[in-house]
N, C-alpha and C positions, 0 to 999 in steps of 0.2 A: 642513317646509313646502316647502322648496326641492326636496327629493327628490320629494314628491308632485306638484309642478308639472312637474318634469322628466318624470315618468312620464306625466302627462296630455298633455304636448306630444308625447311620443313616440307615444302612442296616436293622437293626431290626425294625426300625420305618416304613420303606418301606414295609417290609413283614407283619407288623401288620395292614396295611391299609385294610379297608373293600373291598370286591370284587367290581369291577366296571363293569357296564353294557357294556361299550364300548369294553372291552377285554374279556368278558365272552360270551360263553364258549371257552376254548382253547383246550379242549380234550373231548372225548366221555362222555356222561351222562348216568348213569344207572337209569332205571325206574323199581322199585321193585314192583312186584305183589304178593299179599299175598295168592294166591290160585294156584292150579296146572295148568299145561299146558292144554289148551282146555276149561278152565273155562271162564265165561263171562268176568271177569276182564282181563284175559290174551288176549282174542280175541280183545276186545275194545282197550286195551293198545297198542297192536301192530299196529292197524290202526292209532291211534293218534301219536305214536312214529315215524312211518314212515314219516308222514307229518311234525312233529316237527323237524326231522333231516334236512329237507330242509329249514325250517324257521330259524333254529339256525345255519345252516351250520356246524353242528357237528353231528356225529352219536348219536342217542338216542337208547340205547340198553335195551330191556326188559329182566328182569331176574326174574324167579319165585322162591319165597321162601315161600312155603306153610307150614302150621302148625298152630294149635291152632286158627283156624278161622281168620287168617291173623295177629295174635298177634306177631308171629315170625318176620314177615316183618315189622310191625309197630315199634317194639322194635329195630330192626336192623337200620332202617332209623333214628329213634329218637336219636340213639347213634352215627350216622355218622358225619363226619366233616361238618361244617356249610359253605360249599363252593358251593353248588348248583350242585354237580356232583353225588349225590345219592339222588334220590327222590322216593316217593311212589305213586303208582296208587291206591288211597284209594277207598273203597267201603262203603256201609252202615254198614258192619260189623265192620269197624274201630271205629265208634262211639258207636255202640251197645256194643262192648266188654267192654268199660270203664264204662258203666252203670251196667254191669252184673258180671264182674270178677275183684276182688280186685287188682290183679297184672297187669292188663292191663295198657299200657301207657295212660296217660291223653292227648287226642288229643289237647285240648285247651291250655294246658301248655307245652307239649313236642313237638309239631309240629307247622309248619308254613303253614297256608292255602295259596294256590297259585291260583287255579282256579277250579271251578266245571265244569266237562266235560258234564254231562248229565245223563239221567236216562232211564232205560228199564223196561219192564214188565217181571215178571215171567210168565211161562205158566204152567198150571196144566195139567200134562200128566199122562196117566196110561198105564199099559201093555195091549195090545189089547185083550189078552185072559181073562182079568178080566170080560168082558161082560157088561160094562157100557158105555152109549153113551152120557151122559151129567152130569152136576154137581149134579142135584137132584138125579139121579140114583146112583152116588157114595155115596152121603150122606145116601140114603136109605140102600145101601149095608153095609156101615160102621156101621149103627145103628143096622142092623140085625146081624152083626158079630163083636161085640165090641172087640178091641185089636187084631183081627185076620188079619187085613190088615196092612202091613208095608209100611211106607213112608220113602223115602230117602232124605237126605239134606246134603249140603256141609258145615259141621262144626257147632259147637255150636254158636248160636247167629248170624249166617249168615242171609242174607236176606231171602233165601229159607227156612231156619229153622224157623224163626219167622213167615213167611208167612204160613207155615204148621201149626204151633201152633195156630195162629190167626184163621185159617180156622177151626181147631178142636173146638176151643172155641165158635166161632159164630155158627157153625153147630150143636154143641152139640153131637159130635161123639168122639170115642176113637180109635186111631190108634197108632201103635208102631213105634217110631222113630228110624232110623238107620242112624248114622252120618258118613260121609266120608270126606277124605281130599279135594276133589274137585268135581264139578258137572259132569265132564267127567266120572269119575269112578262110580258115582251114576247112570248115564244113562246106563252104561254097565250092572249093576246089575238089572236095571229096564227091559231092553230088555231080560235078561236071566230069569226073573221071580223071582229073589231072593227078590225083593221088588215089590210092586204093584202100588204105587203112588209116584209121584215126583212133587214138585214145582221147575221147572227148568228155569234158565235164558234163555231168548229167543235164544241167539246165540248158546247155547249148544244143543238145540233140534230141531231147524227149519229144518235141513236136515233130521233128524230122522222122523219127522212128515211127511215130503214130501215122504219119502221112505216107510211109513207105518209101521215102526218098533216100534213106540209108537203112542198112540192115544191122541190127544189134546182135552181138554174139555172146557177150558176157560183161560182168562188172569187175572192178579191180579191188574193192575192199575185201577184208577177210570174211565179212558177213554180207548177205544179200542186201541190196539197196531197197529202201522203202519206196523209192520212185519207180523201181522196176523189179518187183519181188519175184516175177516169173523167170527172170534171167538168172542163169547160174553165175557163180563167181568164176574167175579164171582158175582159181585154186581147185574148185569143184570140177571144172570142165576138163582140165588138162595138166595144170602145173601146181601141184600141192605146195603150199607155203608161199605162193605169190600173194602180195598185198601192196597196194599203192593208193592211199587215200589222199584227197585234197583237203586242206584245212584253211580256215579263215579266222582272222582276228583283227583287233584294232590296236594300232601303235601311235604314239606321239613322238616328237623329238626328245632327245635325252634332256633330263633336267626339268621335265614338266612338273609343276607344283603338285604335291600330293593331294591337296583338296580338290584340284581339278581332275586328277586321275581317279580318285575315289568316286567323284560325282558321275563321271563318264562310265565307270565300271558299274556302279549301282543302276544307272539308267539303262544300260545295255542288258544287264541281268534281268531287270524288270521287263524289258521288251521281250526277252527270250522266254519269259514265263506266260506271255499273253497267248491264250489258245488260238486266236485268229492268226497271229503272226507265226506261231508254231505250225499250224496247218499249211500256211503259205510256204514256209521254208521246207517243210516235209514234202510238199508237192514238187519241190525242186530237188528232192533227194538229200536234203541237208539234215543231219542229226545235230541238234543244238547242244552246245557245251556250257558256256557261261563259266563262272568261277571268279576268283580274285586276280588282281594283277600279279601277285606272287605265283599263283597257279600257272598263269600264262608264261611267266618268265621261266619257270621250271620246264614247262612243256617245250618252249623254244630251245632250251639247252639240250634236251633229250633228242629233239628232231635234228638239231645241228650235228650231234654225234652220230646219229643213225645214218643220215644221208651222206655224211662225209665218208663213211665206210663204203657205201654203195658207189659213190662217185669215184673213189680211188680204185675200186675193183673194176669199174667199167671204163676207166680212163676218159671220162667225159670231159675233164678239164682241158685236155689237149685238143679235143674236138671243138671245144668252145671258142678257140682262138680264130677259127675260120668257119663260121656257120654257113650251112646251106641256105640258099635264098629261094623264095617261092617263084 
């Protein structure tokens, strides 16, 4: 009896040991994206996941769980087992939500930073039939027709949503916001003419721009985008000081074992140094970042402070209580 109890206790002790880097992963990893298929996060996540599968010698499977501007996905991952098999492909919306919505998961308390992947620019695009050719022309039209132009964005507090609101504030114009589950659906309505303006993540609209189905006016980062180097930035074209980049990174639930965090971070950094992957990501307009989990944690803190100030000044939090519907 005593021997059996000792064996049982030993078995429990073994199972309770933290995950070890040398035997992780032993089965496929799920990488959860908070927006719909075709969104910038989905596109970038699949490129990264494909390379990570080779680095980790296990399939990394992308799974879209859209809803509430990625809050559904964030909450899902935060509540997942702390074993490294359910991760989140986070975006700027992940930190914006917790500064804007009371029920949003607190990224700094509920999640484990692993690695920052990089950032891309939004592209300001319009329906070609709108008849404007540059940012100043759009501002002039919006001033002449207050609240008559509709802009589309993927979710309350998403990067494109705040990029749109920041544009309205700095340009002194009034446009009506129409919020969608993802950028792909937003682009469909832009082409159809149900909305006239969209701040779109570069991967979502580069093909549409090339085909002439939407018209590009400018990009939103402080520097010109590698995906569209001929386009001016909004700061260059009309609004000095304007900047609104999208960023991406990988998070796990809080309490993820350090050996697992380190292995995932090392594998992602290795992937981001591969020339083929870098070319593929750059073709989508992404500037790769990389770095340590601590680097990512500091970045998240700085972004939280930055966007909290913007949200407070724009009063987006009150608007978030009753979002527009497509």
